[in-house]
C-alpha positions in Angstrom: 168.3 206.5 -11.9 164.6 206.8 -12.6 164.1 203.3 -12.3 166.0 203.0 -9.2 163.8 205.8 -7.9 160.7 204.1 -9.0 161.6 200.8 -7.3 162.3 202.7 -4.0 158.9 204.5 -4.3 157.1 201.1 -5.0 159.0 199.5 -2.1 157.8 202.4 0.2 154.4 202.0 -0.9 154.3 198.3 -0.2 155.8 199.2 3.3 153.2 201.7 3.8 150.4 199.1 2.8 151.7 196.6 5.1 151.8 198.9 8.0 148.3 200.3 7.3 146.9 196.5 7.1 148.4 195.7 10.2 147.2 198.9 11.8 143.7 198.1 10.5 143.9 194.6 11.9 144.9 195.8 15.3 142.0 198.2 15.3 139.7 195.5 14.3 140.7 193.4 17.2 140.5 196.1 19.7 136.9 197.1 18.2 136.0 193.2 18.5 137.2 193.0 22.0 135.3 196.1 23.2 132.2 194.8 21.5 132.6 191.4 23.3 133.3 193.1 26.5 130.3 195.2 26.2 127.9 192.5 25.2 129.0 189.8 27.9 129.1 191.9 31.1 125.7 193.4 30.2 124.2 189.7 29.7 125.8 188.7 33.0 124.3 191.7 34.7 120.8 191.1 33.1 121.0 187.3 34.0 122.0 188.3 37.7 118.9 190.8 37.7 116.7 188.3 36.4 117.9 185.6 39.1 117.6 188.2 41.8 114.0 189.0 40.8 113.1 185.3 40.6 114.4 184.7 43.9 112.7 187.6 45.4 109.4 186.5 43.9 110.0 183.0 45.3 110.6 184.6 48.7 107.6 186.4 48.5 105.5 183.6 47.5 107.0 181.4 50.4 105.9 184.1 53.1 103.5 182.4 55.5 100.2 184.1 55.5 98.0 184.5 58.8 95.1 185.6 56.7 95.1 182.4 54.7 95.4 180.3 58.0 92.4 182.2 59.2 90.3 181.7 56.4 91.2 178.0 56.0 90.2 177.4 59.8 86.9 179.3 59.5 85.8 177.3 56.4 87.0 173.7 57.5 88.3 173.3 61.1 91.6 171.6 60.8 92.7 172.9 57.5 94.5 175.9 59.3 96.7 173.6 61.2 97.5 171.7 57.9 98.3 175.1 56.3 100.6 175.7 59.1 102.2 172.2 58.9 101.1 171.2 62.5 99.6 168.0 61.3 99.6 166.4 64.7 97.0 169.1 66.0 94.3 167.8 63.4 93.3 164.6 65.4 93.1 166.6 68.5 90.8 169.2 66.7 88.3 166.5 65.4 88.6 164.6 68.8 87.3 167.8 70.4 84.4 168.0 68.0 83.6 164.4 68.1 83.4 164.8 72.0 81.1 167.8 71.7 78.8 166.1 69.2 78.5 163.0 71.3 77.4 165.2 74.4 74.8 167.1 72.2 73.6 163.9 70.9 73.1 162.4 74.3 71.6 165.3 75.9 69.2 165.8 73.1 68.0 162.4 73.4 67.4 162.4 77.2 65.8 165.6 76.9 63.5 164.7 74.4 62.3 161.4 76.2 61.9 163.2 79.6 60.0 166.0 77.9 57.5 163.4 76.4 57.2 161.8 79.8 56.6 165.1 81.4 54.0 166.1 78.9 52.4 162.8 79.5 52.3 163.1 83.3 51.5 166.7 83.5 49.0 166.9 80.8 47.5 163.6 79.2 47.2 162.2 82.7 45.2 164.9 83.9 42.6 165.0 81.3 39.0 163.5 81.9 38.0 161.1 79.2 34.3 160.5 78.7 33.3 157.0 80.0 32.0 154.7 77.2 31.2 151.1 77.4 32.9 150.2 74.3 36.1 151.9 75.0 35.8 154.5 72.0 38.4 156.6 73.6 41.3 154.4 74.8 43.4 155.8 77.5 47.0 156.6 76.0 50.1 154.4 76.9 53.0 156.2 78.7 55.5 157.1 76.0 58.4 155.6 77.7 59.5 154.2 81.3 60.4 157.7 82.7 56.6 158.4 82.9 56.0 155.3 85.0 59.0 155.8 87.4 59.2 159.6 88.2 56.8 162.2 89.3 55.8 165.4 87.6 58.3 167.6 89.5 61.1 165.1 89.1 60.5 164.9 85.4 60.5 168.8 85.2 64.0 168.8 87.0 65.1 166.3 84.7 63.9 168.2 81.5 65.6 171.4 82.9 68.8 169.6 83.7 69.2 168.1 80.2 68.2 171.3 78.4 70.9 173.2 80.2 73.3 170.4 79.3 72.2 170.6 75.8 72.7 174.4 75.6 76.1 174.2 77.3 77.2 171.5 74.9 76.4 173.9 71.9 78.4 176.6 73.8 81.3 174.5 74.2 81.0 173.5 70.6 81.4 177.0 69.4 84.2 177.9 72.0 86.1 174.9 70.6 85.6 176.2 67.2 87.0 179.5 67.9 89.9 178.1 69.7 90.8 176.1 66.7 90.8 179.3 64.8 92.8 181.3 67.3 95.4 178.3 67.4 95.7 178.5 63.5 96.2 182.3 63.5 98.8 182.2 66.3 100.9 179.5 64.8 100.7 181.2 61.4 102.1 184.4 63.0 104.8 182.5 64.7 105.6 180.3 61.6 108.5 182.4 60.3 109.5 183.5 63.8 113.1 182.5 64.6 113.2 181.2 68.2 116.6 180.9 69.6 117.4 177.8 71.1 119.9 179.2 73.8 117.5 179.6 76.8 119.2 179.7 80.0 118.2 180.7 83.7 120.6 181.7 86.2 119.8 181.9 89.9 122.4 183.7 91.9 122.1 184.4 95.8 122.2 188.1 96.7 123.7 189.0 99.9 124.0 192.7 101.0 127.2 194.3 101.9 128.9 193.4 105.2 127.5 195.5 108.2 124.2 196.3 106.2 121.0 196.2 108.2 117.5 197.1 107.8 114.7 197.6 110.3 114.1 193.9 110.6 117.6 192.7 110.7 119.7 191.1 107.9 118.3 190.8 104.4 119.2 188.8 101.5 117.6 187.1 98.4 118.0 185.6 94.9 118.7 187.1 91.5 117.1 185.5 88.6 118.5 186.0 85.0 116.6 184.6 82.0 118.2 184.6 78.8 116.4 184.0 75.5 
C-alpha cells in the first residue's frame, strides 16, 4: 500500500513537473514575442522618422533662393540666369553687353579724334611762332584729317555730340546690368510658383432686359471672364 502511494505521488510530481515546464515554455514564448514586437515597431518608427527628416532636409535644400540669384547676378552677369536654369537668356545678356561695349569703344575713338582736331584748330593754329630762317620752330602738323576738313565750330559740335553719346552708352550699360539683375531676381521668385496651364478667356454679349432704356436709347456691351 505504501509503495502504491509512493508511485502515485511520484507520478503526480512528474505530471506537475511536465505541466510546469509547459507553462514556463509558454511564458517564455510570450515574453520573446513581446520583446520582438516592442523592438521591431520601434525600429520601424525610428527608420520612418529618419527618412522623413532626410526628406525634409532635402526639400529644404532644394528650395530656390532669390538671394543667391541676386548675388550671382551682381557678381557675374548671366550667372543668375544660369542659377535659375534659364540658359537661353545668357547669350542675350552678353549680346547686350557686347553691343554697349561696341558703342562705348566707337564713341570714345570719335570723341578723342575730334577733340584732338578741335584743340589743334582752336589753340595750336592761333599761336604765333617766331619767324626764323632755319625753321627752328616747325609748325605742327594736323593730328588727323578732321582738323583739315572742319571748322572750329563744327569740331566743337562734333566733340559735344560724341561726348554725349559716350555718356549715354555708359548709362545704358549700367541700366542693362541692373535689368539682368532684376530679371534673375524675378525668375528666382517665380521658380517654384505653380502656374496653372488652364487659361481661358470668355467673351459673352450683354443685352439688357427687354424694354429697358437709358437716356441715350438702348444699351448693350460685352462680358469678359478671364480664368487662371
